C-alpha positions, 0 to 999 in steps of 0.5 A: 831851334826849339824855343823853350831854350830861354826866355829871351825870346827876343834876342832866341827869335829875331836872331841878332847880329851884336856890334861885335859883330857888325864891324865884320858885315861892314865892310860888305855895305855895299853889296849887302845895304842898309835896312836902318840908321840908327844914331851912328850904327847901321842895321844891315837887310842881312841881319833883318832877313835872318830874323824874318828867317828865324821868324818864318822858320818857328812858324813854318807849320802854320805860315798862314798865321804870318802878316805879308812881307813888307809888314813882317819886315817892318816889325821885325826892323822895329823891334830890331830898331828898339834892342840896337837902341836900348843894347848902347843906351846900356854900354853907354850907361856902364850895364856889363856882362861878363863872358862867365854869366853868358857861360853860365845862360847858356848852360842855364839854357840847355839844364832847362831842355835837358839837353848837352852844350854839343847839343845846344851846340849843334841845334844852333847851328843848324839853323844856321846861326853861329854859335858866336852869335847866339852867345852875342845875342843873348848877351845883349839880350841879359845886357838889356834885361840888366838896364831895365831892370837898374831904371826901374829899379831906381824909379819905381818904390811901391809905399804900405800905404798904397798896399793898403789903398790896393787892398782896401778896395781889389781883391788881391790872391784872387783867379789868375788870367791867361790873356792876349792882346793886338793893340793898335797903337797911337803916338803921344798928342794923337791929332784926330786923324790918328785917332780915325784912323787907330780906330777904324783898323781896329774896328776892323780887326774885331769884325774880323773875328768875330766871323770867325775870319781869321783866329786870334792868335794870326790876327794879333800877329798880322795887326798887332803893334805891340812888342809881343805880335810876332808871340800872337799877342799872348801876354800870360798868366796874370792874377785880375788884379795886377790888370790896368782897372779899364779892362778888368771889370770887363774881363771878369764877366768873359769865359774863355776864348772872350775878347773883348769889344775895342778899348782906348788904353795908354798906348792905342786902342786894344783888344784882351782876349781871354785865353783860360783861367785858374784859381789859386791855391793856398800857399802853406811854408815851411817855416822855421825858429831859430836862435842864432849866434855870430863872432863877427871876423873877416880873415887871417888872425882876426879870422882865427881868433874869432872862430876859437870865440865861438866855439867857446859859446858854443861849449859854454851852451851846451854845458848849459848856460844860458843862450839869448844872454850870451848873445846879447853880450857877445854875438852882432846886431845882424843875428838879432843880437839884442832879442837874444839871437832870436831870428824869428820865424822864416822859411828856409831859404830866408837867412841863405844857404848855409844857415838852410843847410844847418838847419835842414841839417838838426832836430828841434833842439841841437845846436850846430857845430860852428861854420862859416859865413862871408861875414863870421862865426855862427851856431845856431839852434833850433827850436822848432819849425810849422807849417804856416799858411802865407796867404795873407802875406804873400797876399799884400806881397802879390799887392806890392808886386803887381803894383811895382809891374804895373808901375813898372810896364808904365816907366819902361815903355815912356822910357823905349818912347823917349829913347826913339823919339831920342834917338836918330832913326832913317829907315831905307825899308819902302813905306817906313 
């Protein structure tokens, strides 16, 4: 299957079996065999083998990049364990994903690949994965993403002071770099022996790369302990200033294709490869300036009365009365009544799709017809448009996102380590 189908690479590439299918599989456990016990759940050998087969299928044209079978099985099993733990936690935390949401996700995958749902189903089943399994895999991954989002949002805050501090010492909005990494992980409180063993391993990997005995992607797949190992260590595009400080100075001095020397980070020893660099372009945006009035209403007779009031106000403004005065006297603060209904300068979608649609249909100086939203009856007057350089504002937004991303990754990594440490896990794959 073409794995551009979705950004949910974990579920799609591993072909994970959902809990709903697990009950069915457990009926043949005595024949199938258990690969791991995870709390009160199990992961079956067939699940691991199916996931391994799917990974091999992705690298069918480059089989030499894959590690030996036993190492690949351990990598895949670890991913299965982490996903199972996250799904269990999400379910126990009340995270729910509806069938309609899964249907929409499947449709989005088909749309992104410019194929029909029937063609998508054919490609899925053609690789030995049932369509129901595919849907359940997708549901599990959406569930985990939703839990992760909720978890980090409740714990990660970024203040204006932090943004100011970052902008005062670092150039935000500069070049972007595409990176890959190899991680030799260390446990919390690693012993001197564990440190020495990890350092020896990362040094050996770097030597293989220096001698061109193995390319970086193959080495990541074979040796890395990171969750992106099976993607060849690919991290993707990052602004230079979103990279942990320990790596920034080295990366600034690198050219495309260079690999850092081993660096000790929070999770262990790493090698970072700079794949390519690109400059950020000046960021321009069309902004609109409008006045607006809203008469709050929900439904029924109240809604009809609100609509009539909005119509009357519009007619008075068209006849020459002052928009700002009537807005202050009749509108809601949601539409800036205290400012005479002045909505300020904003990008098209900022006030919602309903207002955006009306704005696009108006010329400067025109007043829209009365229209309804979830909150009440509106009409707006378009005052003007401008093409605004948003580079500085976007730079602050980028700084906010950089800080939030770093905090989120660190917070969720701690969460995953704690989740795994607290779980009962019994691996039955040899040597794990």
